[in-house]
C-alpha positions as CSV (number, residue, x, y, z in Angstrom):
1,M,0.6,-45.9,-14.2
2,H,-2.2,-45.1,-11.7
3,K,-1.4,-43.0,-8.6
4,L,-2.9,-43.3,-5.1
5,F,-2.3,-41.4,-1.8
6,V,-2.2,-43.6,1.2
7,P,-1.7,-42.4,4.8
8,P,1.6,-43.4,6.4
9,E,-0.2,-45.6,9.0
10,N,-1.4,-47.8,6.2
11,I,2.1,-48.6,5.1
12,E,3.8,-51.2,7.3
13,G,7.0,-53.0,6.4
14,N,6.7,-54.1,2.8
15,I,2.9,-53.9,2.6
16,I,0.5,-51.1,1.7
17,T,-3.1,-51.4,2.6
18,V,-5.6,-49.4,0.6
19,T,-9.0,-48.7,2.1
20,G,-12.1,-46.4,1.8
21,E,-13.0,-44.7,-1.5
22,D,-9.7,-45.7,-3.1
23,V,-10.8,-49.3,-3.1
24,E,-13.9,-48.3,-5.0
25,H,-11.6,-46.4,-7.4
26,L,-9.5,-49.5,-7.9
27,H,-12.5,-51.7,-8.5
28,A,-13.7,-49.1,-11.1
29,L,-10.3,-49.3,-12.8
30,R,-10.6,-53.1,-12.8
31,I,-7.0,-53.4,-11.4
32,K,-5.9,-57.0,-11.4
33,N,-3.4,-58.9,-9.2
34,G,0.1,-58.3,-10.6
35,E,-0.6,-54.8,-11.8
36,K,1.6,-52.0,-10.6
37,I,0.7,-48.5,-9.3
38,N,2.5,-45.5,-7.8
39,V,1.7,-44.7,-4.2
40,S,2.6,-41.6,-2.1
41,D,2.3,-41.2,1.6
42,G,1.8,-37.4,1.0
43,K,4.7,-36.6,3.4
44,K,8.1,-37.5,2.0
45,T,8.1,-40.9,0.3
46,A,6.8,-42.5,-2.9
47,Y,6.5,-46.1,-3.8
48,E,6.0,-48.4,-6.7
49,A,3.8,-51.3,-5.6
50,V,2.1,-54.4,-7.1
51,L,-1.4,-55.6,-6.2
52,T,-1.3,-58.9,-4.5
53,E,-4.9,-59.2,-3.1
54,M,-8.1,-57.4,-3.9
55,R,-10.8,-57.6,-1.4
56,K,-14.3,-56.0,-1.2
57,S,-13.3,-53.3,1.3
58,S,-9.5,-53.2,1.0
59,A,-6.6,-53.9,-1.3
60,I,-3.2,-55.2,-0.5
61,F,-0.1,-54.1,-2.3
62,E,3.5,-55.2,-2.0
63,I,6.2,-52.5,-2.3
64,L,8.6,-53.0,-5.1
65,S,10.7,-49.8,-4.8
66,V,11.0,-46.7,-2.7
67,R,12.0,-43.2,-3.8
68,P,12.0,-39.6,-2.5
69,F,9.6,-37.1,-4.0
70,E,10.6,-36.1,-7.5
71,N,7.5,-34.8,-9.1
72,E,7.2,-31.5,-7.2
73,P,8.3,-28.0,-8.2
74,R,11.6,-26.6,-7.2
75,I,9.9,-24.0,-5.0
76,C,6.9,-24.2,-2.7
77,I,4.1,-22.2,-4.3
78,T,1.1,-20.7,-2.4
79,A,-1.7,-19.6,-4.7
80,C,-4.0,-17.0,-3.0
81,I,-7.1,-16.8,-5.1
82,A,-10.0,-14.4,-4.5
83,L,-13.4,-16.0,-4.4
84,L,-14.9,-16.5,-7.9
85,K,-18.4,-16.9,-9.2
86,G,-20.1,-20.2,-10.1
87,G,-17.8,-23.3,-10.1
88,N,-14.7,-21.3,-11.1
89,C,-13.1,-21.9,-7.7
90,E,-13.3,-25.6,-8.3
91,D,-11.7,-25.2,-11.7
92,V,-8.9,-23.1,-10.4
93,I,-8.2,-25.6,-7.6
94,R,-8.1,-28.4,-10.0
95,Q,-5.7,-26.7,-12.4
96,S,-3.5,-25.2,-9.8
97,T,-3.1,-28.6,-8.3
98,E,-2.1,-30.1,-11.7
99,L,0.5,-27.4,-12.2
100,G,2.2,-27.8,-8.8
101,A,0.7,-25.4,-6.2
102,A,1.6,-26.6,-2.6
103,K,-1.1,-24.5,-1.0
104,I,-4.3,-22.9,-2.3
105,V,-5.9,-20.1,-0.3
106,L,-9.4,-18.8,-1.1
107,F,-9.9,-15.3,0.3
108,S,-12.3,-12.4,0.2
109,S,-11.6,-9.0,-1.3
110,S,-13.6,-5.8,-2.0
111,N,-14.8,-6.8,-5.5
112,C,-15.7,-10.3,-4.6
113,I,-19.3,-11.1,-5.6
114,A,-19.2,-14.8,-4.7
115,K,-19.4,-16.1,-1.1
116,D,-17.6,-19.2,0.1
117,R,-20.5,-21.5,0.6
118,E,-18.6,-24.7,-0.2
119,K,-17.3,-27.0,2.5
120,D,-13.6,-27.6,2.7
121,G,-14.2,-31.3,2.1
122,K,-15.4,-30.7,-1.5
123,Y,-12.3,-28.6,-2.4
124,I,-10.0,-31.1,-0.7
125,K,-11.5,-34.0,-2.7
126,I,-11.1,-32.0,-6.0
127,A,-7.4,-31.4,-5.1
128,R,-6.8,-35.0,-4.2
129,Q,-8.3,-36.2,-7.5
130,A,-6.3,-33.7,-9.5
131,A,-3.1,-34.7,-7.7
132,M,-3.7,-38.4,-8.5
133,Q,-4.5,-37.6,-12.1
134,S,-1.4,-35.5,-12.6
135,G,1.0,-37.7,-10.8
136,R,1.8,-35.3,-7.9
137,D,3.6,-36.5,-4.9
138,I,1.6,-34.4,-2.5
139,I,-2.0,-33.1,-2.2
140,P,-1.9,-29.3,-1.8
141,E,-3.3,-27.8,1.4
142,I,-6.6,-26.0,0.8
143,V,-7.4,-23.1,3.1
144,T,-10.8,-21.3,2.9
145,G,-12.5,-18.4,4.7
146,V,-9.5,-16.2,4.7
147,S,-9.8,-12.4,5.0
148,F,-7.8,-9.9,2.8
149,E,-5.7,-8.9,5.8
150,K,-4.8,-12.5,6.6
151,M,-4.0,-13.1,2.9
152,I,-1.5,-10.2,3.0
153,D,0.2,-11.8,6.0
154,L,0.5,-15.1,4.1
155,L,2.2,-13.3,1.2
156,K,4.6,-11.5,3.5
157,A,5.7,-14.9,5.0
158,S,7.1,-16.1,1.6
159,E,10.5,-15.4,0.2
160,L,8.9,-14.1,-3.1
161,P,5.6,-12.3,-2.4
162,L,3.6,-11.2,-5.5
163,F,0.4,-9.2,-5.8
164,F,-1.0,-9.0,-9.4
165,H,-2.7,-5.8,-10.3
166,E,-3.7,-4.6,-13.8
167,K,-2.4,-1.1,-13.1
168,A,1.0,-2.2,-11.8
169,E,4.0,-0.9,-13.8
170,T,6.5,-3.6,-12.7
171,P,6.5,-6.6,-15.0
172,F,6.1,-10.0,-13.3
173,F,9.2,-11.4,-15.0
174,D,11.4,-8.5,-13.9
175,V,10.8,-9.5,-10.2
176,I,11.5,-13.1,-11.0
177,E,14.8,-12.3,-12.6
178,K,16.0,-10.5,-9.4
179,N,15.1,-13.4,-7.2
180,D,17.4,-16.4,-7.8
181,L,16.1,-19.7,-6.5
182,P,13.7,-18.7,-3.6
183,R,12.5,-21.5,-1.5
184,S,9.0,-20.2,-1.5
185,A,6.7,-18.0,-3.6
186,A,3.2,-16.7,-2.8
187,F,1.0,-14.7,-5.1
188,A,-2.5,-13.2,-5.0
189,V,-4.9,-12.7,-7.9
190,G,-8.1,-10.8,-7.6
191,P,-11.8,-11.7,-8.4
192,E,-13.7,-11.0,-11.6
193,G,-13.6,-7.3,-10.8
194,G,-9.9,-7.3,-10.0
195,F,-8.3,-5.7,-7.0
196,T,-9.0,-2.0,-6.0
197,D,-6.3,0.6,-6.0
198,I,-6.5,0.8,-2.2
199,E,-5.9,-3.0,-1.9
200,A,-2.8,-2.6,-4.2
201,E,-1.5,0.2,-2.0
202,I,-2.0,-2.0,1.1
203,A,0.1,-4.7,-0.5
204,E,2.8,-2.3,-1.5
205,K,3.0,-0.7,2.0
206,N,3.5,-4.3,3.3
207,G,6.6,-4.8,1.1
208,I,4.9,-7.0,-1.4
209,N,5.8,-6.9,-5.1
210,V,2.9,-5.4,-6.9
211,V,3.3,-6.7,-10.5
212,S,1.7,-6.9,-13.9
213,M,1.1,-9.9,-16.1
214,G,1.5,-7.9,-19.2
215,K,-0.5,-5.6,-21.5
216,R,-3.5,-8.0,-21.8
217,I,-6.0,-8.3,-19.0
218,L,-6.4,-12.0,-18.0
219,R,-9.6,-13.5,-16.6
220,A,-9.7,-14.3,-13.0
221,V,-9.5,-18.0,-13.8
222,T,-6.6,-17.6,-16.1
223,A,-4.3,-15.5,-14.0
224,P,-3.4,-18.0,-11.3
225,I,-2.7,-20.7,-14.0
226,C,-0.4,-18.2,-15.8
227,A,1.4,-17.4,-12.5
228,I,2.1,-21.0,-11.5
229,S,3.2,-21.9,-15.0
230,V,5.7,-19.1,-15.1
231,L,7.1,-19.8,-11.6
232,T,7.5,-23.5,-12.2
233,S,8.9,-23.1,-15.7
234,V,11.6,-20.6,-14.6
235,Y,12.7,-22.2,-11.3
236,D,12.4,-25.9,-12.3
237,R,15.1,-25.2,-14.9
238,Q,17.5,-24.0,-12.1
239,R,17.7,-27.4,-10.3
């Protein structure tokens, strides 16, 4: 069943009004009267609704049922990702959204070659499309232009802060086993050249868990996917 995100102000009584680009999307899908879709207000409530009227610039849906969010991970995950070359940031945003990240932060570090030249709007659109495709109940928040120092502060604010470094001696899973059902987790992965030893020392001095993903060195685009997959797999089982 198709999924749409509609702002709360477009939901009134038993009626949902879809406008903007989503109407073009519905036209492209050739949705007909009587067909059902899932709708989320992106805040706290999801709906099943049926199309009752398709117009040129809007679509009217009648609400059939209401439910709280049920497609989100057990913990709130913030993925801090160093700027990557080419279109890799777009790929990581898309995949991190599909896997359940609640917040995606793009930051600069010493070994970053890439510069953040993209506008936030493009990344937000990518996250929105990925959330629709994967049936998420929320669209993750996208934050760009973040310094290394600010990223460290973001990690410290979570219940389970993680900093992945290839020279770390502590296994990722060892830290997870010692943290039962945290409400939030935040992790940082480096760019193509990885984090420097000095950056790892800064993280450790700030009380952040500096951990390893194992004996193999993962690509910068693979590491965040691995981290989110492990976190959701472990903690979703503990509902």
